[in-house]
The first five atom37 places (N, CA, C, CB, O) and aatype in JSON, in Angstrom:
{
  "aatype": [12, 10, 7, 19, 16, 5, 14, 1, 9, 15, 3, 10, 12, 1, 7, 11, 9, 2, 10, 13, 7, 10, 3, 0, 10, 19, 2, 12, 0, 16, 0, 0, 7, 10, 1, 9, 6, 10, 11, 19, 16, 16, 0, 19],
  "atom_mask": [
    [1, 1, 1, 1, 1],
    [1, 1, 1, 1, 1],
    [1, 1, 1, 0, 1],
    [1, 1, 1, 1, 1],
    [1, 1, 1, 1, 1],
    [1, 1, 1, 1, 1],
    [1, 1, 1, 1, 1],
    [1, 1, 1, 1, 1],
    [1, 1, 1, 1, 1],
    [1, 1, 1, 1, 1],
    [1, 1, 1, 1, 1],
    [1, 1, 1, 1, 1],
    [1, 1, 1, 1, 1],
    [1, 1, 1, 1, 1],
    [1, 1, 1, 0, 1],
    [1, 1, 1, 1, 1],
    [1, 1, 1, 1, 1],
    [1, 1, 1, 1, 1],
    [1, 1, 1, 1, 1],
    [1, 1, 1, 1, 1],
    [1, 1, 1, 0, 1],
    [1, 1, 1, 1, 1],
    [1, 1, 1, 1, 1],
    [1, 1, 1, 1, 1],
    [1, 1, 1, 1, 1],
    [1, 1, 1, 1, 1],
    [1, 1, 1, 1, 1],
    [1, 1, 1, 1, 1],
    [1, 1, 1, 1, 1],
    [1, 1, 1, 1, 1],
    [1, 1, 1, 1, 1],
    [1, 1, 1, 1, 1],
    [1, 1, 1, 0, 1],
    [1, 1, 1, 1, 1],
    [1, 1, 1, 1, 1],
    [1, 1, 1, 1, 1],
    [1, 1, 1, 1, 1],
    [1, 1, 1, 1, 1],
    [1, 1, 1, 1, 1],
    [1, 1, 1, 1, 1],
    [1, 1, 1, 1, 1],
    [1, 1, 1, 1, 1],
    [1, 1, 1, 1, 1],
    [1, 1, 1, 1, 1]
  ],
  "atom_positions": [
    [[-10.64, -264.56, -0.47], [-11.67, -263.57, -0.77], [-11.45, -262.29, 0.09], [-13.07, -264.18, -0.51], [-11.62, -261.21, -0.47]],
    [[-11.11, -262.35, 1.35], [-10.98, -261.21, 2.14], [-9.66, -260.64, 2.2], [-11.41, -261.48, 3.38], [-9.47, -259.51, 2.66]],
    [[-8.65, -261.44, 1.72], [-7.25, -260.98, 1.68], [-6.53, -261.15, 2.88], [0.0, 0.0, 0.0], [-5.55, -260.44, 3.13]],
    [[-6.93, -262.05, 3.65], [-6.25, -262.37, 4.92], [-6.18, -263.93, 5.03], [-7.02, -261.73, 6.18], [-6.91, -264.59, 4.29]],
    [[-5.33, -264.56, 5.92], [-5.1, -265.96, 5.99], [-6.2, -266.56, 6.87], [-3.68, -266.27, 6.55], [-6.82, -265.88, 7.69]],
    [[-6.42, -267.87, 6.65], [-7.37, -268.56, 7.4], [-7.27, -268.35, 8.96], [-7.24, -269.98, 7.06], [-8.27, -268.14, 9.64]],
    [[-6.07, -268.42, 9.46], [-5.98, -268.24, 11.02], [-6.61, -266.9, 11.41], [-4.4, -268.27, 11.56], [-7.31, -266.82, 12.42]],
    [[-6.38, -265.86, 10.64], [-6.95, -264.58, 10.87], [-8.35, -264.49, 10.87], [-6.51, -263.72, 9.99], [-8.95, -263.76, 11.67]],
    [[-8.97, -265.25, 9.93], [-10.53, -265.47, 9.84], [-11.03, -266.12, 11.15], [-10.95, -266.47, 8.56], [-12.05, -265.82, 11.76]],
    [[-10.05, -267.1, 11.49], [-10.59, -267.95, 12.66], [-10.66, -266.87, 13.91], [-9.5, -269.37, 13.01], [-11.64, -266.85, 14.67]],
    [[-9.6, -266.04, 14.05], [-9.48, -265.11, 15.2], [-10.82, -264.15, 15.08], [-7.99, -264.22, 15.13], [-11.45, -263.83, 16.09]],
    [[-11.17, -263.76, 13.85], [-12.31, -262.97, 13.83], [-13.53, -263.63, 14.2], [-12.45, -262.41, 12.62], [-14.3, -263.09, 14.99]],
    [[-13.79, -264.84, 13.64], [-14.79, -265.61, 13.98], [-15.06, -265.93, 15.49], [-14.62, -266.7, 13.29], [-16.16, -266.07, 16.01]],
    [[-13.87, -266.03, 16.06], [-13.92, -266.27, 17.6], [-14.14, -265.02, 18.46], [-12.59, -266.92, 18.08], [-14.12, -265.03, 19.69]],
    [[-14.36, -263.9, 17.67], [-14.59, -262.67, 18.52], [-13.41, -261.91, 19.06], [0.0, 0.0, 0.0], [-13.52, -261.04, 19.92]],
    [[-12.25, -262.27, 18.49], [-11.02, -261.6, 18.97], [-10.7, -260.27, 18.12], [-9.79, -262.62, 18.86], [-9.66, -260.1, 17.5]],
    [[-11.69, -259.43, 18.2], [-11.57, -258.36, 17.39], [-10.54, -257.34, 17.75], [-12.78, -257.8, 17.31], [-10.16, -256.51, 16.92]],
    [[-10.07, -257.4, 18.97], [-8.99, -256.71, 19.57], [-7.6, -256.93, 18.79], [-8.9, -257.16, 21.02], [-6.66, -256.15, 18.9]],
    [[-7.59, -258.02, 18.04], [-6.33, -258.35, 17.39], [-6.23, -257.69, 15.95], [-6.19, -259.92, 17.3], [-5.28, -257.91, 15.2]],
    [[-7.24, -256.92, 15.62], [-7.41, -256.26, 14.31], [-7.53, -254.74, 14.5], [-8.68, -256.82, 13.55], [-8.14, -254.17, 15.41]],
    [[-6.79, -254.15, 13.43], [-6.92, -252.65, 13.43], [-8.2, -252.33, 12.77], [0.0, 0.0, 0.0], [-8.86, -253.17, 12.15]],
    [[-8.52, -251.1, 12.9], [-9.8, -250.58, 12.2], [-9.66, -250.72, 10.61], [-10.07, -248.96, 12.6], [-10.58, -251.05, 9.86]],
    [[-8.35, -250.42, 10.22], [-8.25, -250.39, 8.87], [-8.31, -251.82, 8.18], [-7.01, -249.67, 8.55], [-8.71, -251.93, 7.02]],
    [[-7.91, -252.87, 8.89], [-8.05, -254.17, 8.37], [-9.37, -254.68, 8.46], [-7.19, -255.04, 8.97], [-9.71, -255.52, 7.63]],
    [[-10.29, -254.28, 9.47], [-11.63, -254.57, 9.56], [-12.47, -253.99, 8.47], [-12.09, -254.16, 10.81], [-13.39, -254.63, 7.95]],
    [[-12.13, -252.71, 8.12], [-12.79, -252.04, 7.05], [-12.37, -252.7, 5.6], [-12.42, -250.49, 7.13], [-13.17, -252.89, 4.69]],
    [[-11.15, -252.97, 5.57], [-10.71, -253.76, 4.23], [-11.44, -255.07, 4.07], [-9.11, -254.11, 4.24], [-11.88, -255.39, 2.96]],
    [[-11.57, -255.83, 5.1], [-12.32, -257.17, 5.14], [-13.71, -256.94, 4.79], [-12.26, -257.87, 6.53], [-14.25, -257.63, 3.92]],
    [[-14.37, -255.94, 5.47], [-15.74, -255.74, 5.12], [-15.97, -255.34, 3.82], [-16.33, -254.83, 5.93], [-16.91, -255.91, 3.25]],
    [[-15.3, -254.43, 3.15], [-15.39, -254.05, 1.88], [-15.24, -255.05, 0.84], [-14.55, -253.13, 1.69], [-15.95, -255.12, -0.16]],
    [[-14.18, -255.89, 1.15], [-13.91, -257.18, 0.26], [-15.05, -258.05, 0.29], [-12.67, -258.01, 0.73], [-15.29, -258.8, -0.66]],
    [[-15.76, -258.0, 1.31], [-16.94, -259.0, 1.38], [-18.23, -258.42, 0.79], [-17.23, -259.41, 2.89], [-19.29, -259.04, 0.8]],
    [[-18.06, -257.06, 0.21], [-19.31, -256.38, -0.38], [-20.09, -255.64, 0.64], [0.0, 0.0, 0.0], [-21.26, -255.34, 0.42]],
    [[-19.45, -255.3, 1.81], [-20.29, -254.67, 2.7], [-19.99, -253.1, 2.58], [-20.08, -255.26, 4.15], [-18.92, -252.7, 2.13]],
    [[-21.03, -252.23, 3.02], [-20.8, -250.92, 2.9], [-20.51, -250.44, 4.42], [-22.02, -250.2, 2.17], [-21.05, -251.0, 5.38]],
    [[-19.73, -249.51, 4.54], [-19.18, -249.09, 5.96], [-19.72, -247.68, 6.14], [-17.45, -249.12, 6.09], [-19.61, -246.8, 5.28]],
    [[-20.37, -247.52, 7.42], [-20.78, -246.22, 7.82], [-20.11, -246.08, 9.27], [-22.45, -246.06, 7.81], [-20.11, -247.01, 10.08]],
    [[-19.58, -244.91, 9.5], [-18.93, -244.6, 10.63], [-19.45, -243.37, 11.24], [-17.56, -244.51, 10.38], [-19.34, -242.3, 10.64]],
    [[-20.06, -243.43, 12.46], [-20.67, -242.34, 13.21], [-19.93, -241.99, 14.4], [-22.02, -242.65, 13.6], [-19.74, -242.85, 15.26]],
    [[-19.48, -240.82, 14.52], [-18.73, -240.31, 15.66], [-19.54, -239.29, 16.55], [-17.46, -239.65, 15.14], [-19.9, -238.21, 16.07]],
    [[-19.8, -239.62, 17.77], [-20.55, -238.84, 18.67], [-19.77, -238.46, 19.96], [-21.8, -239.57, 19.0], [-18.78, -239.07, 20.37]],
    [[-20.33, -237.38, 20.56], [-19.61, -237.04, 21.93], [-19.92, -238.02, 22.91], [-20.01, -235.65, 22.53], [-20.9, -238.76, 22.91]],
    [[-18.97, -237.97, 23.8], [-19.29, -238.94, 25.06], [-20.18, -238.26, 25.85], [-18.04, -239.35, 25.98], [-20.19, -237.03, 25.84]],
    [[-21.08, -239.0, 26.66], [-21.98, -238.4, 27.57], [-21.36, -238.47, 29.0], [-23.38, -239.1, 27.49], [-21.96, -238.0, 29.96]]
  ]
}
């Protein structure tokens, strides 16, 4: 469904988000039917 292997899903479910690029996360989210919003702000 998400276009990635089961071990990659396992990494994601275990919170190993640093193993994924932003593009991969966005692709999986949109494949799951989610809408992406990105907000960029200045650092304080």
